[in-house]
C-alpha positions as CSV (number, residue, x, y, z in Angstrom):
1,M,2.7,106.2,-49.7
2,K,5.6,104.6,-47.9
3,L,3.7,101.2,-48.2
4,T,3.1,101.6,-52.0
5,F,6.9,102.4,-52.4
6,A,8.0,99.4,-50.4
7,A,5.7,97.2,-52.4
8,L,7.2,98.4,-55.7
9,L,10.6,97.6,-54.4
10,V,9.7,94.1,-53.3
11,L,7.7,93.3,-56.6
12,P,10.7,92.7,-59.0
13,L,12.3,90.3,-56.4
14,A,9.0,88.3,-56.1
15,L,8.7,88.2,-59.9
16,A,12.3,87.2,-60.3
17,G,12.0,84.3,-58.0
18,S,8.9,82.9,-59.7
19,L,9.2,79.4,-61.5
20,K,7.4,78.3,-64.6
21,S,6.5,74.7,-65.0
22,V,7.5,73.4,-68.4
23,I,8.2,70.5,-70.6
24,V,11.2,70.8,-72.8
25,T,11.5,68.4,-75.8
26,F,13.9,68.1,-78.6
27,P,13.9,67.1,-82.2
28,K,14.5,63.4,-83.1
29,G,18.2,62.8,-83.5
30,T,19.3,65.5,-80.9
31,P,22.6,64.3,-79.3
32,D,22.3,63.5,-75.5
33,S,25.1,66.0,-74.9
34,V,22.7,68.8,-76.1
35,V,20.0,67.7,-73.9
36,N,22.3,67.3,-70.8
37,Q,23.7,70.8,-71.5
38,A,20.2,72.3,-71.4
39,K,19.5,70.5,-68.1
40,V,22.8,71.8,-66.6
41,S,22.0,75.4,-67.9
42,L,18.5,75.3,-66.2
43,V,19.7,74.1,-63.0
44,A,22.6,76.7,-62.9
45,S,20.0,79.4,-63.6
46,G,18.0,78.3,-60.4
47,G,15.6,75.7,-62.2
48,V,14.8,72.2,-61.0
49,I,14.5,69.1,-63.4
50,T,11.2,67.5,-62.2
51,H,11.1,64.4,-64.5
52,E,13.3,63.0,-67.2
53,Y,11.5,61.4,-70.2
54,H,12.9,58.3,-71.9
55,L,10.4,57.7,-74.7
56,I,10.7,61.2,-76.0
57,N,13.9,63.3,-76.0
58,G,13.2,65.7,-73.2
59,F,12.5,66.6,-69.7
60,A,9.9,68.4,-67.3
61,A,11.3,71.4,-65.3
62,E,10.5,74.4,-63.1
63,A,12.6,77.3,-64.0
64,P,12.7,81.1,-64.2
65,V,11.4,82.6,-67.4
66,S,14.7,84.2,-68.0
67,A,16.5,80.8,-68.0
68,L,13.8,79.3,-70.4
69,Q,14.4,82.3,-72.8
70,T,18.1,81.7,-72.8
71,L,17.5,77.9,-73.3
72,S,15.4,78.6,-76.3
73,T,18.3,80.5,-77.9
74,Q,21.2,78.4,-77.0
75,D,21.2,75.9,-80.0
76,T,20.1,76.7,-83.4
77,Q,20.6,73.2,-84.8
78,Y,18.6,71.4,-82.1
79,K,16.0,74.0,-81.0
80,P,14.2,72.9,-78.1
81,N,10.4,73.0,-78.0
82,I,9.4,74.6,-74.5
83,E,5.6,74.2,-73.6
84,E,3.9,75.1,-70.4
85,D,3.2,72.0,-68.2
86,K,-0.6,72.1,-67.6
87,V,-3.5,69.7,-67.1
88,V,-5.1,68.6,-70.4
89,S,-8.6,67.2,-70.6
90,A,-10.3,65.4,-73.5
91,Y,-13.6,66.8,-72.4
92,G,-12.7,70.5,-72.6
93,D,-12.4,72.6,-69.6
94,Y,-11.1,70.5,-66.6
95,A,-12.9,72.6,-63.9
96,A,-16.3,72.1,-65.9
97,A,-15.8,68.3,-65.9
98,V,-15.4,68.0,-62.2
């Protein structure tokens, strides 16, 4: 019983610390200041910018889900598109292709 209670106390702390790997892109014409503010906001919330894209207006990051939710509502004019960063295969399931 004590072990279960202790596990329940630790679980929210573990979940709060987990980071999600994402790619964040912005619509064409988004000012650099909006993109830079998004990066600053994610880093301030415990996230890490893992790559900055130059051909597209965006970046890759690992950030807490709460920070991503905040980012998605920060700017209504230049709303970011936030997608999970994952492996994509032209042949279907990556595991089946190996």
